[in-house]
Short mmCIF file of the C-alpha atoms (twelve columns), coordinates in Angstrom:
data_MODEL
# 
_entry.id   MODEL 
# 
loop_
_atom_site.group_PDB 
_atom_site.id 
_atom_site.type_symbol 
_atom_site.label_atom_id 
_atom_site.label_alt_id 
_atom_site.label_comp_id 
_atom_site.label_asym_id 
_atom_site.label_seq_id 
_atom_site.Cartn_x 
_atom_site.Cartn_y 
_atom_site.Cartn_z 
_atom_site.pdbx_PDB_model_num 
ATOM 1  C CA . UNK A 1  211.386 257.879 224.276 1 
ATOM 2  C CA . UNK A 2  208.624 260.476 224.420 1 
ATOM 3  C CA . UNK A 3  209.523 261.653 220.921 1 
ATOM 4  C CA . UNK A 4  208.917 258.155 219.516 1 
ATOM 5  C CA . UNK A 5  205.570 257.937 221.307 1 
ATOM 6  C CA . UNK A 6  204.567 261.302 219.884 1 
ATOM 7  C CA . UNK A 7  205.511 260.180 216.358 1 
ATOM 8  C CA . UNK A 8  203.553 256.946 216.721 1 
ATOM 9  C CA . UNK A 9  200.540 258.851 218.036 1 
ATOM 10 C CA . UNK A 10 200.711 261.393 215.199 1 
ATOM 11 C CA . UNK A 11 201.060 258.757 212.494 1 
ATOM 12 C CA . UNK A 12 198.243 256.752 214.093 1 
ATOM 13 C CA . UNK A 13 195.885 259.732 213.896 1 
ATOM 14 C CA . UNK A 14 196.908 260.341 210.273 1 
ATOM 15 C CA . UNK A 15 196.359 256.675 209.391 1 
ATOM 16 C CA . UNK A 16 192.917 256.618 211.010 1 
ATOM 17 C CA . UNK A 17 191.774 259.787 209.265 1 
ATOM 18 C CA . UNK A 18 193.042 258.670 205.857 1 
ATOM 19 C CA . UNK A 19 191.641 255.160 206.291 1 
ATOM 20 C CA . UNK A 20 188.178 256.512 207.037 1 
ATOM 21 C CA . UNK A 21 188.427 258.971 204.149 1 
ATOM 22 C CA . UNK A 22 189.457 256.250 201.699 1 
ATOM 23 C CA . UNK A 23 186.626 254.026 202.917 1 
ATOM 24 C CA . UNK A 24 184.072 256.812 202.428 1 
ATOM 25 C CA . UNK A 25 185.317 257.692 198.934 1 
ATOM 26 C CA . UNK A 26 185.328 254.091 197.674 1 
ATOM 27 C CA . UNK A 27 182.265 253.068 195.671 1 
ATOM 28 C CA . UNK A 28 181.714 249.377 196.405 1 
ATOM 29 C CA . UNK A 29 179.082 249.016 193.698 1 
ATOM 30 C CA . UNK A 30 181.442 250.012 190.857 1 
ATOM 31 C CA . UNK A 31 184.715 249.277 192.722 1 
ATOM 32 C CA . UNK A 32 186.113 252.738 191.975 1 
ATOM 33 C CA . UNK A 33 187.031 255.884 193.877 1 
ATOM 34 C CA . UNK A 34 185.111 259.136 193.516 1 
ATOM 35 C CA . UNK A 35 188.346 261.088 192.981 1 
ATOM 36 C CA . UNK A 36 191.043 258.647 191.771 1 
ATOM 37 C CA . UNK A 37 193.940 261.131 191.713 1 
ATOM 38 C CA . UNK A 38 193.299 262.235 195.280 1 
ATOM 39 C CA . UNK A 39 192.837 258.623 196.359 1 
ATOM 40 C CA . UNK A 40 196.338 257.779 195.082 1 
ATOM 41 C CA . UNK A 41 197.817 260.529 197.254 1 
ATOM 42 C CA . UNK A 42 195.788 259.344 200.248 1 
ATOM 43 C CA . UNK A 43 196.937 255.747 199.738 1 
ATOM 44 C CA . UNK A 44 200.611 256.753 199.503 1 
ATOM 45 C CA . UNK A 45 200.454 258.774 202.720 1 
ATOM 46 C CA . UNK A 46 198.394 256.053 204.441 1 
ATOM 47 C CA . UNK A 47 200.936 253.355 203.563 1 
ATOM 48 C CA . UNK A 48 203.823 255.579 204.681 1 
ATOM 49 C CA . UNK A 49 202.178 256.286 208.031 1 
ATOM 50 C CA . UNK A 50 201.433 252.600 208.652 1 
ATOM 51 C CA . UNK A 51 205.026 251.764 207.699 1 
ATOM 52 C CA . UNK A 52 206.323 254.384 210.164 1 
ATOM 53 C CA . UNK A 53 204.113 253.013 212.940 1 
ATOM 54 C CA . UNK A 54 205.358 249.453 212.349 1 
ATOM 55 C CA . UNK A 55 208.973 250.560 212.091 1 
ATOM 56 C CA . UNK A 56 208.814 252.493 215.383 1 
ATOM 57 C CA . UNK A 57 207.032 249.668 217.188 1 
ATOM 58 C CA . UNK A 58 209.752 247.207 216.133 1 
ATOM 59 C CA . UNK A 59 212.430 249.612 217.456 1 
ATOM 60 C CA . UNK A 60 210.817 249.704 220.886 1 
ATOM 61 C CA . UNK A 61 210.631 245.903 221.172 1 
# 
């Protein structure tokens, strides 16, 4: 049980950091990212971490 909580905590921290980073890099005036290639990598990892959080929370229910 503690291992699942540690995974959820770790993926939560990753998701928060990447979410803030993506928000800072997005240019709302032109609707583009400053570094599009890096933004794609950030989005993939962000989606994976959110998916892992949701998957583990459904297991515990």
